[in-house]
BADRENTOR-753781 format. One line per 10 residues: number of its first residue (from 1); for each residue x, y, z of C-alpha. Coordinates in steps of 0.05 Angstrom, whole numbers. Example, Ala and Ser with C-alpha at 12.3 -4.5 7.8 and 13.67 -1.06 7.14 Angstrom:
! BADRENTOR-753781
1	246/-90/156 | 273/-21/143 $
This chain:
! BADRENTOR-753781
1	-3/2/-3 | 27/70/-21 | 35/127/25 | -25/177/38 | -39/242/72 | -97/216/108 | -160/175/107 | -233/161/87 | -290/117/86 | -349/102/42 $
11	-422/118/30 | -458/150/-24 | -491/213/-32 | -559/208/-57 | -565/198/-135 | -497/226/-155 | -460/163/-140 | -516/108/-147 | -498/34/-141 | -514/-17/-195 $
21	-548/-82/-187 | -486/-129/-188 | -477/-205/-181 | -474/-225/-109 | -407/-246/-81 | -394/-291/-21 | -332/-294/29 | -288/-349/30 | -261/-382/95 | -202/-334/100 $
31	-245/-273/91 | -298/-303/145 | -241/-295/191 | -232/-220/176 | -307/-212/184 | -307/-247/252 | -252/-203/271 | -283/-137/254 | -346/-162/287 | -317/-180/349 $
41	-274/-121/366 | -337/-74/357 | -375/-103/411 | -388/-69/474 | -334/-27/455 | -327/12/522 | -305/-51/557 | -235/-78/537 | -234/-142/583 | -295/-176/554 $
51	-265/-214/486 | -286/-282/481 | -234/-299/432 | -165/-317/472 | -116/-270/439 | -50/-292/452 | 2/-250/490 | 31/-218/432 | -35/-173/430 | -37/-157/498 $
61	39/-133/503 | 36/-103/434 | 58/-31/432 | 59/-4/358 | 117/40/362 | 163/-21/382 | 147/-54/320 | 159/-10/265 | 181/-67/221 | 104/-80/216 $
71	87/-18/175 | 94/13/107 | 118/87/115 | 135/81/187 | 167/151/189 | 96/180/172 | 73/151/244 | 123/183/281 | 89/244/296 | 20/202/323 $
81	68/157/364 | 95/223/400 | 31/252/405 | 1/192/439 | 59/179/486 | 54/252/513 | -23/269/506 | -62/203/498 | -140/212/475 | -171/169/525 $
91	-241/159/543 | -242/219/588 | -250/260/526 | -313/268/484 | -284/256/414 | -310/300/354 | -287/303/286 | -300/376/276 | -247/396/334 | -185/406/304 $
101	-140/379/365 | -178/312/353 | -167/311/281 | -92/293/294 | -110/231/329 | -159/210/273 | -104/221/222 | -50/184/260 | -94/123/278 | -119/117/209 $
111	-53/117/182 | -32/66/234 | -87/16/204 | -75/31/137 | -1/26/138 | -1/-44/168 | 37/-87/122 | -6/-149/135 | -67/-181/164 | -23/-199/229 $
121	4/-130/240 | -66/-99/222 | -105/-140/276 | -50/-126/328 | -57/-52/314 | -132/-56/319 | -128/-95/387 | -78/-44/415 | -125/15/399 | -191/-20/421 $
131	-157/-28/490 | -127/36/495 | -155/93/447 | -220/134/458 | -270/87/438 | -311/138/389 | -238/154/358 | -234/78/351 | -297/68/316 | -283/125/267 $
141	-215/102/248 | -236/28/242 | -289/47/197 | -241/80/154 | -190/26/150 | -249/-25/130 | -255/12/68 | -186/39/49 | -153/-29/55 | -159/-70/-1 $
151	-157/-136/40 | -221/-112/72 | -265/-93/12 | -329/-131/21 | -328/-134/101 | -391/-112/135 | -389/-70/190 | -446/-61/238 | -491/-3/233 | -464/60/270 $
161	-528/66/313 | -514/-11/336 | -440/7/356 | -452/66/384 | -529/72/404 | -520/131/457 | -515/174/396 | -576/156/369 | -628/131/426 | -653/179/480 $
171	-632/163/555 | -703/132/567 | -681/78/518 | -615/70/546 | -641/67/622 | -692/14/608 | -639/-33/571 | -594/-22/630 | -652/-40/682 | -671/-98/647 $
181	-601/-128/652 | -592/-106/718 | -649/-145/741 | -624/-208/701 | -674/-202/650 | -727/-217/697 | -796/-239/667 | -760/-239/599 | -773/-301/558 | -724/-340/523 $
191	-728/-355/452 | -683/-407/424 | -644/-399/486 | -635/-331/479 | -662/-275/523 | -699/-231/471 | -711/-155/498 | -754/-104/462 | -745/-33/488 | -799/19/464 $
201	-758/79/441 | -786/153/431 | -767/207/391 | -754/273/431 | -816/309/417 | -849/258/462 | -838/294/519 | -858/362/488 | -865/401/421 | -821/456/442 $
211	-833/492/374 | -868/471/307 | -801/448/279 | -796/396/331 | -860/355/305 | -808/331/250 | -767/288/299 | -797/228/271 | -756/246/204 | -697/285/232 $
221	-681/235/284 | -691/172/239 | -627/130/255 | -617/110/180 | -612/180/160 | -568/204/214 | -525/143/201 | -528/165/122 | -498/230/143 | -444/204/187 $
231	-419/157/133 | -419/211/83 | -374/253/128 | -327/194/139 | -327/177/65 | -300/247/51 | -267/278/114 | -253/350/101 | -181/343/133 | -149/300/81 $
241	-137/293/6 | -144/216/8 | -94/160/-9 | -47/182/-66 | -76/132/-113 | -148/155/-95 | -150/226/-83 | -219/253/-68 | -213/308/-124 | -228/254/-172 $
251	-295/248/-146 | -310/324/-151 | -312/328/-77 | -332/405/-73 | -389/398/-124 | -414/334/-87 | -411/372/-14 | -454/426/-42 | -501/377/-80 | -510/335/-16 $
261	-529/392/21 | -579/418/-28 | -611/349/-34 | -619/346/46 | -650/414/42 | -696/402/-10 | -719/334/25 | -728/366/91 | -776/422/58 | -815/361/26 $
271	-822/336/99 | -843/406/124 | -900/410/76 | -928/347/102 | -931/380/177 | -961/446/148 | -892/483/161 | -862/530/106 | -792/553/84 | -733/530/130 $
281	-720/587/176 | -662/632/165 | -600/634/208 | -574/704/223 | -516/700/275 | -536/775/298 | -607/753/308 | -643/704/360 | -658/639/324 | -728/612/337 $
291	-728/538/337 | -695/508/401 | -675/435/410 | -671/388/464 | -648/318/439 | -648/277/509 | -586/241/485 | -530/230/531 | -462/203/517 | -436/135/548 $
301	-403/172/609 | -474/201/629 | -462/274/608 | -523/297/569 | -516/335/500 | -525/406/509 | -591/429/496 | -615/501/462 | -677/538/480 | -726/574/432 $
311	-705/643/409 | -633/637/427 | -576/694/407 | -512/664/390 | -482/738/386 | -457/733/456 | -397/746/494 | -361/677/485 | -375/689/404 | -361/760/390 $
321	-290/736/356 | -323/682/314 | -379/720/288 | -329/772/267 | -293/715/222 | -355/691/202 | -375/759/173 | -306/768/140 | -305/700/106 | -372/709/78 $
331	-354/773/48 | -296/746/18 | -332/681/-10 | -378/734/-40 | -325/767/-78 | -301/704/-104 | -370/682/-124 | -383/748/-160 | -315/756/-196 | -297/682/-214 $
341	-280/676/-289 | -276/598/-290 | -334/555/-319 | -391/531/-281 | -374/462/-257 | -299/488/-242 | -326/546/-201 | -379/500/-162 | -321/456/-148 | -273/513/-116 $
351	-337/546/-76 | -352/474/-48 | -282/461/-25 | -273/531/3 | -339/533/39 | -326/469/72 | -251/488/82 | -226/417/59 | -153/400/33 | -173/428/-38 $
361	-194/497/-11 | -174/555/-53 | -140/588/6 | -153/567/80 | -120/629/106 | -161/674/67 | -226/641/65 | -225/592/131 | -282/538/138 | -346/568/144 $
371	-374/501/156 | -331/484/214 | -334/559/237 | -409/561/237 | -414/496/276 | -366/523/323 | -408/582/335 | -470/546/349 | -436/496/394 | -458/531/457 $
381	-442/481/512 | -406/472/579 | -333/455/580 | -320/382/592 | -257/342/595 | -185/351/614 | -167/386/549 | -219/438/565 | -262/429/497 | -332/451/496 $
391	-374/392/501 | -391/371/431 | -463/387/416 | -509/357/363 | -478/396/306 | -410/379/331 | -422/303/313 | -437/282/247 | -484/228/272 | -527/277/307 $
401	-524/337/265 | -592/322/226 | -631/317/288 | -630/395/302 | -671/445/258 | -613/487/263 | -572/446/216 | -619/461/157 | -617/534/169 | -540/532/179 $
411	-530/501/109 | -590/538/73 | -540/598/88 | -477/559/58 | -514/535/3 | -545/604/-13 | -474/623/-39 | -482/563/-91 | -549/598/-113 | -516/666/-118 $
421	-460/630/-161 | -504/591/-208 | -544/661/-219 | -485/689/-247 | -487/640/-305 | -534/639/-363 | -596/596/-345 | -617/541/-391 | -660/552/-451 | -700/512/-487 $
431	-649/492/-540 | -600/473/-479 | -659/422/-453 | -684/392/-515 | -666/317/-538 | -672/324/-617 | -707/262/-640 | -733/238/-571 | -795/251/-542 | -822/230/-474 $
441	-899/215/-495 | -925/190/-429 | -921/175/-358 | -954/117/-322 | -950/126/-248 | -1001/114/-191 | -1045/172/-172 | -1039/153/-102 | -975/132/-63 | -979/113/8 $
451	-935/123/65 | -940/88/139 | -902/79/201 | -880/11/217 | -840/-18/276 | -765/-23/263 | -715/-60/308 | -648/-41/319 | -598/-83/362 | -570/-43/414 $
461	-539/-93/461 | -481/-52/462 | -522/-8/513 | -510/-59/566 | -446/-71/598 | -434/-146/601 | -404/-188/658 | -327/-209/666 | -295/-249/666 | -313/-292/606 $
471	-367/-347/621 | -334/-416/626 | -363/-479/598 | -425/-440/566 | -464/-482/519 | -482/-423/481 | -458/-433/407 | -460/-356/390 | -421/-340/452 | -369/-393/446 $
481	-362/-369/369 | -343/-298/393 | -406/-260/407 | -403/-231/479 | -471/-206/496 | -487/-259/546 | -520/-268/613 | -499/-326/657 | -483/-362/598 | -539/-348/552 $
491	-538/-296/496 | -587/-235/499 | -608/-192/444 | -635/-120/468 | -674/-90/412 | -695/-12/406 | -759/-14/375 | -785/53/338 | -839/74/288 | -802/95/228 $
501	-831/118/164 | -838/75/101 | -874/75/40 | -908/22/-5 | -863/8/-65 | -884/40/-129 | -863/36/-201 | -869/80/-269 | -866/67/-340 | -843/117/-388 $
511	-863/117/-461 | -804/148/-498 | -802/153/-577 | -729/156/-609 | -713/166/-676 | -654/125/-674 | -618/73/-621 | -579/111/-575 | -561/119/-501 | -598/164/-459 $
521	-600/186/-388 | -668/186/-344 | -672/224/-283 | -733/228/-232 | -749/286/-182 | -798/296/-133 | -816/370/-114 | -873/407/-82 | -935/431/-125 | -967/471/-70 $
531	-935/516/-11 | -959/502/63 | -1015/554/50 | -1040/512/-11 | -1022/562/-60 | -991/540/-129 | -917/539/-139 | -885/563/-202 | -824/529/-225 | -784/599/-221 $
541	-801/599/-143 | -791/525/-134 | -732/494/-175 | -691/489/-106 | -739/446/-73 | -736/385/-123 | -704/319/-88 | -672/274/-139 | -694/201/-132 | -662/162/-187 $
551	-607/172/-243 | -592/117/-292 | -572/106/-360 | -612/68/-415 | -604/43/-485 | -661/72/-526 | -683/32/-592 | -709/66/-650 | -784/72/-644 | -824/59/-586 $
561	-790/45/-517 | -829/28/-450 | -779/44/-397 | -806/10/-333 | -772/27/-265 | -787/2/-192 | -774/47/-126 | -739/-17/-109 | -687/-7/-164 | -668/66/-154 $
571	-598/76/-156 | -593/132/-100 | -622/91/-44 | -611/30/-6 | -644/-17/46 | -633/-17/123 | -571/-51/151 | -574/-121/173 | -576/-125/249 | -510/-140/291 $
581	-543/-203/319 | -569/-225/248 | -495/-211/224 | -467/-260/277 | -514/-312/262 | -495/-311/187 | -427/-310/198 | -433/-372/244 | -473/-406/196 | -427/-390/141 $
591	-365/-419/183 | -405/-484/206 | -446/-501/146 | -452/-494/73 | -487/-425/80 | -452/-371/43 | -437/-306/74 | -454/-245/25 | -403/-188/16 | -422/-121/14 $
601	-403/-51/-15 | -415/-17/50 | -472/32/64 | -477/63/0 | -540/102/-4 | -597/144/20 | -650/104/59 | -699/77/10 | -755/83/66 | -748/159/61 $
611	-753/170/-9 | -826/197/0 | -849/245/46 | -902/235/93 | -961/264/61 | -1025/269/97 | -1083/224/116 | -1127/257/65 | -1073/268/16 | -1015/317/-1 $
621	-1002/327/-78 | -933/330/-96 | -902/328/-168 | -852/283/-202 | -804/310/-253 | -784/263/-305 | -724/282/-351 | -696/244/-415 | -631/273/-441 | -571/254/-481 $
631	-517/214/-446 | -453/255/-435 | -398/199/-415 | -358/213/-357 | -284/222/-365 | -275/153/-332 | -329/105/-346 | -375/91/-285 | -355/27/-245 | -292/19/-291 $
641	-238/31/-240 | -271/-13/-179 | -322/-71/-161 | -386/-40/-135 | -403/-106/-111 | -349/-100/-56 | -334/-25/-54 | -364/46/-64 | -304/71/-104 | -285/125/-59 $
651	-232/168/-98 | -239/122/-163 | -264/175/-213 | -313/127/-234 | -375/138/-193 | -416/182/-231 | -470/161/-286 | -447/221/-330 | -406/284/-336 | -464/336/-323 $
661	-467/374/-264 | -495/343/-206 | -570/356/-201 | -578/372/-273 | -623/404/-302 | -644/439/-235 | -575/461/-216 | -587/531/-244 | -638/580/-231 | -701/573/-267 $
671	-721/646/-292 | -770/625/-345 | -806/558/-333 | -829/550/-405 | -759/533/-426 | -776/464/-390 | -834/450/-432 | -792/410/-481 | -812/344/-506 | -764/300/-467 $
681	-786/327/-397 | -851/314/-362 | -880/338/-297 | -929/293/-268 | -977/305/-207 | -980/249/-151 | -1018/251/-82 | -981/222/-23 | -1029/188/32 | -1004/171/100 $
691	-1044/112/133 | -1039/130/207 | -1028/190/247 | -987/169/309 | -908/188/306 | -888/168/375 | -890/105/418 | -913/117/489 $
């Protein structure tokens, strides 16, 4: 493996990077051992003395700085070893990847895992970190390694909400789970010799809707949605260029950053309409911000995430200098936006890199990182830990950011500079949007689509500390295999049960006529039809609010084409991850029978359950936008430089469907909606019905 400046992990960002349907691949015997090791070290991560597998003495006594021969580019590890031996980041500190002094550790530990020469060296380095390193940092770095290392492509890592459930489930859920274990699972029946515990888990607004925005807790606190954002920020961390052979710039990371947040804002607005709410509130750091937020989350140590009351003002004694810097950097960014002579995509790439303040920024000294700086301004909280950091709030952890309505206001401010830039370029006219020789004649789509709430169980067994030492002579097969969630020799599974939004699958058929055989691209968007007051929205006022559902290439034949597509095939979305317990069962079966354990490419998409907004019991009208346009081949053919069956292809340069800007043709302002009245575009009304009204489990 070659030298690199830092690390990343995979996840796809909406439809920009859709995964194809590929032939399933399965693990061989050697790979099963790797999968087993990864599952084992992520169990009960805050306990370092409960391993079921008996690691030999070489693991317990291993200090990586005494074994430099185990690592490639060992000279690049010197700074980390010096830092660690003088100022270790242990569990007394609450780790946050947005804190500059914590990033040093993430970079160093990521390099340690990546540079390990072979599997033996890697497992020794991971074991050392598992025992000694801050556990949030450990999880962060190990997730990075499972993607970067070629020998781990295809490994399934448990969902982050099952590894670190404290960051996803409220203190009531945590307390219930702990009490059940403390009482010896009293009155809990065993099923197949396993204690099965179900804890009903609420969203934070069950305690009180502190403001209208809080009514969307069922959406903003969805564990799949928050995991998606966590993986994206692991996927392309701002503090690195990526491995030398897979530099992130190949994936247009600045453009992707802006596209992702545009899409999240559009999807959030669709959900707001289902709750009779209008535009996302504006953030002005000099004025009171209306929506407060109470997460009811607490870190493993028991310290609660900071809360924010309604009508809070961030312009206070502690923030004057930060707010001054924000104002200064915004002025400089605006100047770049209004004076750039670059072509559109180059300008967007530079703007995204600069707003994020990543490794490809135009000039970090000149522009700073407005992304990080704004997160720092709003991270109002008490000091905690021996390093004197402010306790990370919801926007200082990627996995909790989407819970807070403030997130959407903050990024509305940042994305506003994208729209300002786009407005400085010519709008698309009819001749730019037409597809000569191709017409989209008709759309066949159900008039009514249905959403509903259904129970979803997450395996949160990690919430419960397990007894030590290991149980001798246990007859529990999974326990002797390596799973350590056990009580008096019997396995237990603690499930957090929440009502989560889903929708009934749907499909559409596009009738397309082509004058010749040719490649084309189909894009599908969903957008509002009316505002929160029932007023018809014009496209000129509404183009920013369309959420991209699907994006794929088709081969048209001369004459009539009937393009049928199911929501289950949408390239930008993915199903929920397999639970930790089920992963262990499948791994056990594959090790002890002829069952084949499937390899995966990681968490590569937006939650499929959340493609549609909630709608209303009586129905709420939205509109689909279908676009069929000429195929523009990307510089590197999609999927040509990586295997999508086992990898998401970070830094491969071949993740994109085509070469056009992300979000085309709605990535520029629409000043004349009649330009979109071309033969290859169709707007189609649809009504979304919701089957039930309850959003909390009480």
